[in-house]
MIPA-751850 format. One record per residue (C-alpha): residue number from 1; x, y, z; residue in three letters. Coordinates in Angstrom, 1 decimal. Layout:
<pts>
<pt NUM,<X,Y,Z>,ALA>;
...
</pts>
This chain:
<pts>
<pt 1,<-22.4,2.0,30.8>,GLN>;
<pt 2,<-19.6,-0.4,29.8>,PRO>;
<pt 3,<-19.8,-1.9,26.3>,PRO>;
<pt 4,<-20.9,-5.3,25.6>,ALA>;
<pt 5,<-19.8,-5.0,22.1>,PHE>;
<pt 6,<-17.0,-4.7,20.0>,GLY>;
<pt 7,<-15.9,-3.8,16.4>,PHE>;
<pt 8,<-13.7,-5.9,13.9>,LEU>;
<pt 9,<-13.0,-3.5,11.4>,PHE>;
<pt 10,<-11.4,-4.4,8.0>,ASP>;
<pt 11,<-8.8,-1.6,6.5>,VAL>;
<pt 12,<-8.4,-1.6,2.9>,ASP>;
<pt 13,<-11.7,-0.4,1.2>,GLY>;
<pt 14,<-13.2,0.3,4.6>,VAL>;
<pt 15,<-11.1,2.9,6.5>,LEU>;
<pt 16,<-8.4,3.5,3.4>,VAL>;
<pt 17,<-8.0,3.1,-0.2>,ARG>;
<pt 18,<-4.7,2.8,-0.9>,GLY>;
<pt 19,<-2.6,5.5,1.2>,SER>;
<pt 20,<-5.8,7.8,1.5>,GLN>;
<pt 21,<-8.1,7.6,4.4>,ALA>;
<pt 22,<-11.9,7.0,3.4>,VAL>;
<pt 23,<-13.5,10.5,4.6>,PRO>;
<pt 24,<-15.9,8.7,6.7>,ALA>;
<pt 25,<-13.5,6.9,8.7>,ALA>;
<pt 26,<-12.2,9.9,10.8>,ARG>;
<pt 27,<-15.8,10.8,11.5>,ARG>;
<pt 28,<-16.5,7.2,12.8>,ALA>;
<pt 29,<-13.6,7.2,15.1>,PHE>;
<pt 30,<-14.4,10.4,16.4>,GLN>;
<pt 31,<-17.7,8.9,17.6>,ARG>;
<pt 32,<-15.9,5.9,18.7>,LEU>;
<pt 33,<-13.3,7.8,21.0>,ALA>;
<pt 34,<-14.0,9.7,24.1>,ASP>;
<pt 35,<-12.5,13.6,24.4>,SER>;
<pt 36,<-9.1,12.3,25.4>,SER>;
<pt 37,<-8.7,10.1,22.3>,GLY>;
<pt 38,<-9.5,6.8,24.3>,ARG>;
<pt 39,<-11.7,4.4,22.3>,LEU>;
<pt 40,<-15.1,3.9,24.2>,ARG>;
<pt 41,<-15.7,0.4,22.7>,VAL>;
<pt 42,<-13.0,-2.3,22.1>,PRO>;
<pt 43,<-11.7,-2.4,18.4>,VAL>;
<pt 44,<-9.7,-4.7,16.6>,VAL>;
<pt 45,<-8.4,-3.9,12.9>,PHE>;
<pt 46,<-8.6,-7.1,10.8>,LEU>;
<pt 47,<-6.8,-7.0,7.7>,THR>;
<pt 48,<-5.6,-9.7,5.1>,ASN>;
<pt 49,<-2.5,-7.4,4.5>,ALA>;
<pt 50,<0.4,-9.1,5.3>,GLY>;
<pt 51,<3.5,-7.3,3.6>,ASN>;
<pt 52,<4.3,-5.0,7.0>,CYS>;
<pt 53,<5.0,-5.2,10.5>,LEU>;
<pt 54,<2.1,-4.8,13.0>,ARG>;
<pt 55,<3.8,-1.7,14.1>,SER>;
<pt 56,<3.6,-0.2,10.7>,ALA>;
<pt 57,<0.4,-1.1,10.3>,LYS>;
<pt 58,<-0.5,0.5,13.7>,ALA>;
<pt 59,<1.3,3.4,12.8>,GLN>;
<pt 60,<-0.4,4.0,9.5>,GLU>;
<pt 61,<-3.6,3.5,11.1>,LEU>;
<pt 62,<-2.9,6.1,13.6>,SER>;
<pt 63,<-1.9,8.7,11.2>,GLN>;
<pt 64,<-5.2,8.0,9.0>,ALA>;
<pt 65,<-7.5,8.1,11.8>,LEU>;
<pt 66,<-6.4,10.7,14.0>,GLY>;
<pt 67,<-5.8,8.5,17.4>,LEU>;
<pt 68,<-3.4,6.2,18.9>,GLN>;
<pt 69,<-3.8,2.6,17.6>,VAL>;
<pt 70,<-1.5,0.0,19.2>,SER>;
<pt 71,<0.0,-3.1,17.6>,PRO>;
<pt 72,<-2.0,-5.3,20.1>,GLU>;
<pt 73,<-5.3,-4.0,18.0>,GLN>;
<pt 74,<-4.0,-5.0,15.0>,VAL>;
<pt 75,<-4.5,-8.5,13.3>,ILE>;
<pt 76,<-2.5,-9.0,10.0>,LEU>;
<pt 77,<-3.3,-12.0,7.9>,SER>;
<pt 78,<-0.4,-13.8,9.4>,HIS>;
<pt 79,<-0.7,-13.1,13.0>,SER>;
<pt 80,<-2.4,-16.3,14.0>,PRO>;
<pt 81,<0.9,-18.2,12.7>,LEU>;
<pt 82,<2.2,-17.7,16.4>,ARG>;
<pt 83,<-0.2,-20.3,17.6>,LEU>;
<pt 84,<1.2,-22.9,14.9>,PHE>;
<pt 85,<4.1,-23.7,17.4>,SER>;
<pt 86,<4.8,-27.2,15.8>,GLN>;
<pt 87,<6.5,-25.5,13.2>,PHE>;
<pt 88,<8.8,-22.9,14.7>,HIS>;
<pt 89,<11.8,-25.1,14.9>,HIS>;
<pt 90,<11.3,-26.3,11.5>,LYS>;
<pt 91,<13.3,-24.6,8.5>,CYS>;
<pt 92,<10.7,-22.8,6.5>,MET>;
<pt 93,<10.8,-21.1,3.2>,LEU>;
<pt 94,<9.0,-17.7,3.4>,VAL>;
<pt 95,<7.3,-16.3,0.2>,ALA>;
<pt 96,<5.8,-12.9,0.0>,GLY>;
<pt 97,<7.1,-8.9,0.0>,GLN>;
<pt 98,<8.1,-6.6,2.7>,GLY>;
<pt 99,<9.7,-7.8,5.9>,PRO>;
<pt 100,<8.9,-11.8,5.5>,VAL>;
<pt 101,<12.0,-12.9,7.5>,GLU>;
<pt 102,<11.4,-10.4,10.2>,GLU>;
<pt 103,<7.8,-11.2,10.5>,ASN>;
<pt 104,<8.5,-14.9,10.8>,ALA>;
<pt 105,<10.8,-14.3,13.4>,GLN>;
<pt 106,<8.5,-12.4,15.1>,ASN>;
<pt 107,<5.6,-14.9,15.1>,LEU>;
<pt 108,<8.3,-17.3,16.5>,GLY>;
<pt 109,<10.0,-19.2,13.6>,PHE>;
<pt 110,<13.6,-20.1,14.5>,LYS>;
<pt 111,<14.8,-20.9,11.1>,HIS>;
<pt 112,<13.7,-19.1,7.9>,VAL>;
<pt 113,<14.9,-19.1,4.3>,VAL>;
<pt 114,<13.8,-16.4,2.1>,SER>;
<pt 115,<13.0,-16.9,-1.6>,MET>;
<pt 116,<16.2,-14.6,-2.6>,GLU>;
<pt 117,<18.5,-16.8,-0.6>,ALA>;
<pt 118,<17.0,-19.9,-2.4>,LEU>;
<pt 119,<17.4,-18.4,-5.7>,ARG>;
<pt 120,<21.1,-17.5,-4.9>,LYS>;
<pt 121,<21.7,-20.9,-3.6>,ALA>;
<pt 122,<20.4,-22.6,-6.7>,TYR>;
<pt 123,<21.0,-20.3,-9.2>,PRO>;
<pt 124,<19.9,-22.7,-12.1>,LEU>;
<pt 125,<16.5,-22.7,-10.8>,LEU>;
<pt 126,<14.9,-19.3,-11.8>,ASP>;
<pt 127,<15.0,-19.4,-15.6>,MET>;
<pt 128,<12.0,-17.2,-16.8>,VAL>;
<pt 129,<13.7,-13.8,-16.9>,ASP>;
<pt 130,<17.0,-14.3,-19.5>,GLN>;
<pt 131,<18.7,-11.6,-18.1>,SER>;
<pt 132,<19.0,-13.4,-14.7>,ARG>;
<pt 133,<20.1,-16.8,-16.2>,ARG>;
<pt 134,<23.7,-17.4,-15.3>,PRO>;
<pt 135,<26.4,-16.7,-17.8>,LYS>;
<pt 136,<28.6,-19.9,-16.8>,GLU>;
<pt 137,<27.6,-23.1,-15.0>,LEU>;
<pt 138,<27.7,-22.3,-11.2>,PRO>;
<pt 139,<29.6,-24.7,-8.7>,PRO>;
<pt 140,<27.4,-27.1,-7.0>,PRO>;
<pt 141,<25.6,-26.2,-4.0>,THR>;
<pt 142,<26.6,-27.1,-0.5>,THR>;
<pt 143,<25.7,-26.9,2.9>,GLY>;
<pt 144,<22.3,-25.5,2.2>,PHE>;
<pt 145,<19.6,-26.7,4.9>,PRO>;
<pt 146,<16.7,-28.8,3.8>,THR>;
<pt 147,<13.4,-27.0,3.7>,ILE>;
<pt 148,<10.8,-28.6,6.1>,GLU>;
<pt 149,<7.7,-26.5,5.0>,GLY>;
<pt 150,<6.7,-23.2,3.2>,VAL>;
<pt 151,<5.0,-20.1,4.6>,ILE>;
<pt 152,<3.1,-18.1,2.0>,LEU>;
<pt 153,<2.9,-14.5,3.3>,PHE>;
<pt 154,<1.3,-12.8,0.6>,GLY>;
<pt 155,<1.5,-12.2,-2.9>,GLU>;
<pt 156,<5.4,-11.8,-4.2>,PRO>;
<pt 157,<7.0,-9.2,-6.6>,VAL>;
<pt 158,<8.3,-11.8,-9.1>,ARG>;
<pt 159,<5.5,-14.5,-9.4>,TRP>;
<pt 160,<7.4,-16.7,-11.9>,GLU>;
<pt 161,<10.2,-17.2,-9.3>,THR>;
<pt 162,<8.2,-17.8,-6.5>,SER>;
<pt 163,<6.0,-20.4,-8.2>,LEU>;
<pt 164,<8.9,-22.0,-10.0>,GLN>;
<pt 165,<10.9,-22.3,-6.7>,LEU>;
<pt 166,<8.1,-23.3,-4.2>,ILE>;
<pt 167,<7.1,-26.1,-6.9>,ILE>;
<pt 168,<10.7,-27.3,-7.0>,ASP>;
<pt 169,<10.7,-27.5,-3.1>,VAL>;
<pt 170,<7.4,-29.6,-3.1>,LEU>;
<pt 171,<8.4,-31.9,-5.6>,LEU>;
<pt 172,<12.0,-32.4,-3.9>,SER>;
<pt 173,<10.9,-32.7,-0.6>,ASN>;
<pt 174,<12.7,-29.6,0.4>,GLY>;
<pt 175,<16.0,-30.4,-1.5>,ASN>;
<pt 176,<15.3,-28.3,-4.9>,PRO>;
<pt 177,<19.1,-28.9,-6.0>,GLY>;
<pt 178,<18.5,-32.7,-6.3>,ALA>;
<pt 179,<17.4,-34.7,-9.3>,GLU>;
<pt 180,<13.7,-35.4,-9.5>,LEU>;
<pt 181,<12.8,-38.5,-8.0>,GLN>;
<pt 182,<9.5,-40.1,-7.0>,ASP>;
<pt 183,<7.3,-37.1,-6.2>,ILE>;
<pt 184,<6.4,-37.1,-2.4>,PRO>;
<pt 185,<2.7,-37.0,-1.5>,TYR>;
<pt 186,<1.6,-35.7,0.7>,PRO>;
<pt 187,<4.1,-32.9,0.3>,HIS>;
<pt 188,<5.7,-30.6,2.8>,LEU>;
<pt 189,<3.4,-28.6,4.9>,PRO>;
<pt 190,<2.1,-25.4,3.3>,VAL>;
<pt 191,<0.9,-22.9,5.5>,LEU>;
<pt 192,<-0.9,-19.8,3.4>,ALA>;
<pt 193,<-2.0,-16.3,4.7>,CYS>;
<pt 194,<-4.7,-14.1,2.9>,ASN>;
<pt 195,<-7.0,-15.8,0.4>,MET>;
<pt 196,<-8.4,-12.9,-1.1>,ASP>;
<pt 197,<-8.6,-13.1,-4.6>,LEU>;
<pt 198,<-9.1,-9.2,-5.3>,LEU>;
<pt 199,<-8.6,-6.1,-3.2>,TRP>;
<pt 200,<-9.3,-2.5,-3.6>,MET>;
<pt 201,<-6.7,0.4,-3.8>,ALA>;
<pt 202,<-6.8,3.7,-5.6>,GLU>;
<pt 203,<-7.6,2.1,-8.9>,ALA>;
<pt 204,<-11.2,2.3,-10.4>,LYS>;
<pt 205,<-11.1,-1.7,-10.4>,MET>;
<pt 206,<-10.0,-4.3,-8.0>,PRO>;
<pt 207,<-6.5,-5.5,-8.2>,ARG>;
<pt 208,<-5.2,-8.9,-7.6>,PHE>;
<pt 209,<-4.4,-10.4,-4.5>,GLY>;
<pt 210,<-2.6,-13.3,-2.6>,HIS>;
<pt 211,<-5.9,-15.5,-3.4>,GLY>;
<pt 212,<-5.0,-15.0,-7.3>,THR>;
<pt 213,<-1.2,-16.2,-6.6>,PHE>;
<pt 214,<-2.5,-19.4,-4.6>,LEU>;
<pt 215,<-4.7,-20.0,-7.7>,LEU>;
<pt 216,<-1.9,-20.2,-10.0>,CYS>;
<pt 217,<0.1,-22.3,-7.7>,LEU>;
<pt 218,<-2.4,-24.9,-7.0>,GLU>;
<pt 219,<-3.1,-25.1,-10.6>,THR>;
<pt 220,<0.4,-25.5,-11.8>,ILE>;
<pt 221,<0.8,-28.3,-9.2>,TYR>;
<pt 222,<-2.2,-30.2,-10.0>,LYS>;
<pt 223,<-1.2,-29.7,-13.8>,LYS>;
<pt 224,<2.3,-31.2,-13.0>,VAL>;
<pt 225,<1.5,-34.0,-10.5>,THR>;
<pt 226,<-2.1,-34.8,-11.2>,GLY>;
<pt 227,<-2.6,-34.2,-7.5>,ARG>;
<pt 228,<-4.3,-31.6,-5.3>,GLU>;
<pt 229,<-2.0,-29.0,-3.5>,LEU>;
<pt 230,<-3.0,-29.5,0.1>,LYS>;
<pt 231,<-2.8,-26.7,2.9>,TYR>;
<pt 232,<-1.7,-27.3,6.4>,GLU>;
<pt 233,<-3.6,-24.3,7.2>,ALA>;
<pt 234,<-5.1,-21.3,5.5>,LEU>;
<pt 235,<-5.1,-18.1,7.8>,ILE>;
<pt 236,<-6.6,-14.9,7.6>,GLY>;
<pt 237,<-10.0,-14.2,6.5>,LYS>;
<pt 238,<-12.2,-15.9,5.9>,PRO>;
<pt 239,<-10.7,-18.5,8.4>,SER>;
<pt 240,<-12.3,-19.1,11.8>,THR>;
<pt 241,<-9.0,-19.3,13.4>,VAL>;
<pt 242,<-8.5,-15.5,12.5>,THR>;
<pt 243,<-11.8,-14.6,14.0>,TYR>;
<pt 244,<-11.1,-16.4,17.3>,ARG>;
<pt 245,<-7.8,-14.6,17.6>,TYR>;
<pt 246,<-9.9,-11.6,17.1>,ALA>;
<pt 247,<-12.3,-12.3,19.6>,GLU>;
<pt 248,<-9.5,-13.1,22.0>,TYR>;
<pt 249,<-8.1,-9.6,21.3>,LEU>;
<pt 250,<-11.2,-7.9,22.1>,ILE>;
<pt 251,<-11.7,-9.3,25.2>,LYS>;
<pt 252,<-8.2,-8.8,26.2>,GLN>;
<pt 253,<-8.8,-5.0,25.6>,GLN>;
<pt 254,<-12.0,-5.1,27.7>,ALA>;
<pt 255,<-10.3,-6.5,30.4>,GLU>;
<pt 256,<-7.3,-4.0,30.3>,GLU>;
<pt 257,<-9.8,-0.9,30.3>,GLN>;
<pt 258,<-11.7,-2.5,33.3>,GLY>;
<pt 259,<-15.0,-2.9,31.6>,TRP>;
<pt 260,<-16.7,-5.6,33.8>,LYS>;
<pt 261,<-19.5,-6.3,31.5>,SER>;
<pt 262,<-18.9,-9.3,29.2>,PRO>;
<pt 263,<-18.3,-8.8,25.3>,ILE>;
<pt 264,<-21.4,-10.6,23.9>,ARG>;
<pt 265,<-21.8,-9.3,20.4>,ARG>;
<pt 266,<-19.1,-8.4,17.5>,LEU>;
<pt 267,<-19.8,-6.3,14.6>,TYR>;
<pt 268,<-17.6,-7.0,11.7>,ALA>;
<pt 269,<-17.4,-4.3,9.1>,VAL>;
<pt 270,<-15.8,-5.1,5.7>,GLY>;
<pt 271,<-15.9,-4.2,1.8>,ASP>;
<pt 272,<-15.3,-7.9,0.4>,ASN>;
<pt 273,<-18.1,-10.1,0.4>,PRO>;
<pt 274,<-16.1,-13.2,-0.3>,MET>;
<pt 275,<-13.7,-12.5,2.6>,SER>;
<pt 276,<-15.0,-9.8,5.3>,ASP>;
<pt 277,<-18.6,-10.9,4.9>,ILE>;
<pt 278,<-18.1,-14.7,4.5>,TYR>;
<pt 279,<-15.6,-15.0,7.3>,GLY>;
<pt 280,<-17.9,-12.9,9.8>,ALA>;
<pt 281,<-20.9,-15.1,8.7>,ASN>;
<pt 282,<-18.9,-18.4,8.7>,LEU>;
<pt 283,<-17.8,-17.3,12.4>,TYR>;
<pt 284,<-21.3,-16.4,13.5>,ASN>;
<pt 285,<-22.3,-19.9,12.8>,ASN>;
<pt 286,<-19.2,-21.2,14.6>,TYR>;
<pt 287,<-20.7,-19.2,17.5>,LEU>;
<pt 288,<-23.8,-20.8,17.1>,LYS>;
<pt 289,<-22.7,-24.3,16.8>,SER>;
<pt 290,<-23.6,-26.5,19.7>,ALA>;
<pt 291,<-20.0,-28.2,19.3>,HIS>;
<pt 292,<-17.4,-25.3,19.3>,GLN>;
<pt 293,<-14.7,-28.1,17.8>,ASN>;
<pt 294,<-16.9,-28.4,14.7>,GLN>;
<pt 295,<-17.7,-26.0,11.9>,VAL>;
<pt 296,<-20.6,-26.9,10.0>,GLU>;
<pt 297,<-21.0,-23.9,8.0>,ALA>;
<pt 298,<-19.9,-24.9,4.6>,GLY>;
<pt 299,<-16.0,-25.6,4.8>,VAL>;
<pt 300,<-15.1,-28.6,2.8>,LYS>;
<pt 301,<-12.0,-29.3,5.0>,ARG>;
<pt 302,<-10.5,-26.8,7.3>,SER>;
<pt 303,<-7.8,-27.8,9.6>,PRO>;
<pt 304,<-7.4,-24.2,10.4>,GLN>;
<pt 305,<-11.0,-23.6,11.6>,ALA>;
<pt 306,<-10.8,-24.9,15.0>,ALA>;
<pt 307,<-7.4,-26.2,15.7>,SER>;
<pt 308,<-6.4,-27.4,19.2>,PRO>;
<pt 309,<-3.4,-24.9,19.3>,GLN>;
<pt 310,<-6.0,-22.0,19.0>,THR>;
<pt 311,<-7.7,-23.5,22.4>,GLU>;
<pt 312,<-4.4,-24.2,24.1>,ASP>;
<pt 313,<-2.4,-21.0,23.2>,HIS>;
<pt 314,<-5.3,-18.4,23.5>,LEU>;
<pt 315,<-6.7,-19.9,26.7>,GLU>;
<pt 316,<-10.1,-20.1,24.8>,LEU>;
<pt 317,<-11.5,-23.0,27.2>,ARG>;
<pt 318,<-13.3,-20.1,29.2>,LYS>;
<pt 319,<-16.7,-20.3,31.2>,ASP>;
<pt 320,<-19.8,-20.5,28.5>,CYS>;
<pt 321,<-21.0,-17.4,30.6>,ASN>;
<pt 322,<-18.1,-15.3,29.3>,ASP>;
<pt 323,<-18.5,-16.2,25.6>,SER>;
<pt 324,<-19.4,-14.1,22.6>,VAL>;
<pt 325,<-23.0,-14.9,21.2>,GLU>;
<pt 326,<-22.8,-13.5,17.7>,SER>;
<pt 327,<-20.8,-12.0,15.1>,CYS>;
<pt 328,<-23.2,-9.6,12.8>,LYS>;
<pt 329,<-21.7,-8.9,9.4>,SER>;
<pt 330,<-21.9,-5.2,8.0>,ILE>;
<pt 331,<-20.9,-4.6,4.4>,LEU>;
<pt 332,<-19.8,-1.1,3.2>,VAL>;
<pt 333,<-19.9,0.2,-0.2>,CYS>;
<pt 334,<-16.3,2.2,-0.3>,THR>;
<pt 335,<-14.2,-0.8,-1.4>,GLY>;
<pt 336,<-14.7,-4.2,-3.5>,VAL>;
<pt 337,<-18.5,-4.0,-3.2>,TYR>;
<pt 338,<-20.6,-2.1,-5.4>,ARG>;
<pt 339,<-24.5,-2.1,-4.2>,HIS>;
<pt 340,<-26.4,-4.3,-6.2>,ASN>;
<pt 341,<-23.5,-5.5,-8.2>,ALA>;
<pt 342,<-21.9,-8.5,-6.4>,ASP>;
<pt 343,<-24.2,-9.7,-3.7>,VAL>;
<pt 344,<-27.7,-10.9,-4.9>,LEU>;
<pt 345,<-30.5,-11.0,-2.5>,ARG>;
<pt 346,<-32.2,-13.7,-4.1>,ASN>;
<pt 347,<-30.5,-17.0,-3.0>,THR>;
<pt 348,<-31.6,-18.7,-5.9>,GLU>;
<pt 349,<-30.0,-16.3,-8.2>,GLU>;
<pt 350,<-27.1,-16.5,-6.0>,CYS>;
<pt 351,<-26.4,-19.9,-6.6>,THR>;
<pt 352,<-26.6,-19.7,-10.2>,THR>;
<pt 353,<-25.3,-16.1,-11.2>,GLU>;
<pt 354,<-22.9,-14.8,-8.5>,THR>;
<pt 355,<-19.0,-15.8,-9.1>,VAL>;
<pt 356,<-17.6,-17.4,-6.2>,PHE>;
<pt 357,<-14.4,-15.5,-5.7>,HIS>;
<pt 358,<-13.6,-17.5,-2.5>,GLY>;
<pt 359,<-10.8,-19.8,-1.9>,HIS>;
<pt 360,<-10.9,-23.4,-3.6>,ARG>;
<pt 361,<-11.1,-25.3,0.1>,ASP>;
<pt 362,<-14.5,-23.3,1.0>,PHE>;
<pt 363,<-17.6,-24.4,-0.4>,CYS>;
<pt 364,<-20.0,-21.7,-1.6>,PHE>;
<pt 365,<-22.7,-21.2,0.3>,ASP>;
<pt 366,<-25.0,-18.2,-0.9>,PRO>;
<pt 367,<-25.9,-17.3,2.5>,SER>;
<pt 368,<-22.6,-16.8,3.7>,LEU>;
<pt 369,<-21.8,-14.0,1.5>,VAL>;
<pt 370,<-25.1,-12.3,2.4>,GLU>;
<pt 371,<-24.2,-9.4,4.8>,ALA>;
<pt 372,<-26.5,-8.9,8.0>,SER>;
<pt 373,<-26.7,-5.2,7.1>,TYR>;
<pt 374,<-25.5,-3.2,4.0>,ILE>;
<pt 375,<-24.7,0.4,4.6>,VAL>;
<pt 376,<-23.0,3.3,2.7>,GLN>;
<pt 377,<-19.6,3.7,4.6>,ASP>;
<pt 378,<-18.0,2.7,8.1>,VAL>;
<pt 379,<-19.5,5.8,9.6>,ASN>;
<pt 380,<-23.2,4.5,9.0>,ASP>;
<pt 381,<-21.6,1.1,10.2>,ALA>;
<pt 382,<-20.9,2.4,13.5>,VAL>;
<pt 383,<-24.2,4.5,13.7>,ASP>;
<pt 384,<-26.2,1.1,13.1>,LEU>;
<pt 385,<-24.3,-0.8,15.8>,ALA>;
<pt 386,<-24.9,1.9,18.1>,PHE>;
<pt 387,<-28.5,2.0,17.2>,LYS>;
<pt 388,<-29.0,-1.9,17.6>,LYS>;
<pt 389,<-26.7,-1.6,21.1>,GLU>;
<pt 390,<-29.1,1.3,22.2>,ASN>;
<pt 391,<-25.6,3.0,23.0>,TRP>;
<pt 392,<-24.5,6.6,22.3>,SER>;
</pts>
């Protein structure tokens, strides 16, 4: 019986904690694979990590799970940026850590400037760390390109440097060595990947994520200019474009395996109510929506939710008979979420007592952080889906 369903697995807190595999993960994938190690159902690994290459993340997952994971099964927070071709020929400042320039080039960007290159070109800008301040007045910078947009891949190492230089670029319309004139608004395009305020590693308490960095950037920009920082796109969970991309890869896998039965249902397994569960529920609402070009599920403004380039590049204008019908959210207790600590079952209590860790541009709807199902770990999540599908 070919599967009519697929899995979207979060990574940190579900399959691994830092560098250590969650014990239940190997048991789950022993059930998902056949005797030769090939998956019996389509699987996509949907992570908000972005400080590595897809190939490196696939290799890391292969070792953790004990089976071969291909890069085509991995969606990093920035993977949908390959859809945003209107920016691929612009000069883009890239922020984050890991191989950010290589990631940008792999996604189609032709002209990227790193934060370090910008700092070296304009040594008078980075003034917080006194040991890095120039001892003598440097000569004027010449020949440095005008920056036309900013890509925020993930949290950087030196927050003060990135915060200062990104603000400089936005205030100067891409020429941070110039004297401050009238502040341009709207400012240059900003594309941000990964909105997670917190994430779970080996520590007992959650750690700051890229969402915390974005919060700092938004607050500083508003304090300095009196205006809201605007995003051209917010990418990664919980944005709908990320789940559209995941659905596309799930269908591709099914076709490559020769499974004739159309994929009707997705099971999204995560540990973070504010990204994994919110995103899966938002996408479920999107799937149920009568008009697929509108998301009426609690987003204030969401240019990333159903952008035309998603349709064009992913050939998503398929026959309705071939479309996924639902995306069920399954919350596990091995990461950020602790049972009875984060998600309150009573909606009225949720509205008044739950602290919303989601991004500023996503309205808090208590129903979106309530998982379809709560289980102990990823093995239980697989077991639950198999039972729902009457599949063994």
